[in-house]
C-alpha positions as CSV (number, residue, x, y, z in Angstrom):
1,M,103.5,-30.8,35.2
2,V,105.7,-27.8,34.5
3,N,104.3,-25.5,31.9
4,S,105.8,-22.1,31.2
5,S,104.1,-21.2,27.9
6,T,104.4,-17.7,26.8
7,Y,102.5,-15.6,24.3
8,K,105.6,-15.7,22.0
9,Q,105.5,-19.5,22.1
10,Y,101.9,-19.6,21.2
11,F,102.4,-17.1,18.5
12,N,105.2,-19.2,17.0
13,I,103.0,-22.3,17.1
14,W,100.3,-20.3,15.3
15,L,102.8,-19.2,12.7
16,L,103.9,-22.7,12.1
17,L,100.3,-24.0,11.8
18,M,99.5,-21.1,9.3
19,F,102.7,-21.9,7.3
20,L,101.7,-25.6,7.1
21,T,98.2,-24.6,6.0
22,V,99.8,-22.5,3.2
23,V,102.0,-25.5,2.3
24,T,98.9,-27.7,2.2
25,V,97.1,-25.3,-0.2
26,G,100.2,-24.9,-2.3
27,V,100.8,-28.7,-2.6
28,A,97.1,-29.1,-3.6
29,Q,97.8,-27.0,-6.6
30,F,100.2,-29.5,-8.1
31,D,99.5,-33.1,-9.4
32,F,101.8,-35.6,-7.7
33,G,99.8,-38.5,-9.1
34,S,99.3,-41.2,-6.5
35,L,101.3,-39.3,-3.9
36,N,98.7,-36.5,-3.5
37,I,96.9,-38.2,-0.6
38,P,100.1,-39.4,1.3
39,I,101.6,-35.9,1.0
40,A,98.4,-34.2,2.3
41,M,98.2,-36.8,5.1
42,L,101.8,-36.2,6.1
43,I,101.3,-32.5,6.4
44,A,98.0,-33.0,8.3
45,S,99.8,-35.4,10.7
46,I,102.5,-32.9,11.4
47,K,99.9,-30.3,12.2
48,A,98.0,-32.7,14.4
49,G,101.3,-33.6,16.2
50,V,102.1,-29.9,16.8
51,V,98.6,-29.4,18.3
52,A,98.8,-32.5,20.5
53,L,102.2,-31.6,21.8
54,H,101.5,-28.0,22.6
55,F,97.8,-27.5,23.1
56,M,97.1,-30.8,24.7
57,H,100.3,-30.4,26.7
58,L,101.7,-33.9,25.8
59,K,105.1,-32.3,25.5
60,Y,105.2,-32.0,29.3
61,E,103.5,-35.3,30.3
62,D,105.0,-38.6,31.6
63,G,105.5,-41.8,29.7
64,M,102.2,-43.4,30.7
65,T,100.2,-40.5,29.2
66,W,102.2,-41.0,26.0
67,I,101.3,-44.6,25.9
68,F,97.6,-43.7,26.2
69,A,97.9,-41.0,23.6
70,T,99.7,-43.2,21.0
71,Y,97.9,-46.5,21.5
72,P,94.9,-45.4,19.4
73,I,97.2,-44.4,16.6
74,F,98.7,-47.9,16.7
75,L,95.2,-49.4,16.5
76,L,94.3,-47.2,13.6
77,F,97.4,-48.4,11.7
78,L,96.6,-52.0,12.5
79,L,93.0,-51.5,11.2
80,I,94.3,-50.0,8.0
81,A,96.9,-52.7,7.6
82,F,94.4,-55.5,8.0
83,S,91.9,-53.8,5.7
84,A,94.5,-53.3,3.0
85,T,95.6,-56.9,3.3
86,D,92.0,-58.0,2.9
87,I,91.3,-55.7,-0.1
88,F,94.5,-56.4,-2.0
89,T,94.4,-60.2,-1.6
90,R,90.9,-60.7,-2.9
91,V,90.4,-62.7,-6.1
92,V,88.2,-61.1,-8.7
93,N,86.0,-63.5,-10.6
């Protein structure tokens, strides 16, 4: 693993995370209707991705580590998809 992180790089990552936090707070001030949660989740996912890439050093890892890192995300989406299918196909009496 080759990792040549500098203070400047960490400072830039911190600035990006602070900017995304300000965007999150700014977006929360407006009413986007049913898109409020997806927009907030998108911004949170971008922030989580930045943290995983740089602070968990996934940016410098091999393919097998990426498989182990992304497989739980796939399982989460599968769980959400099956739950949504169950909820939206129920018949109300």
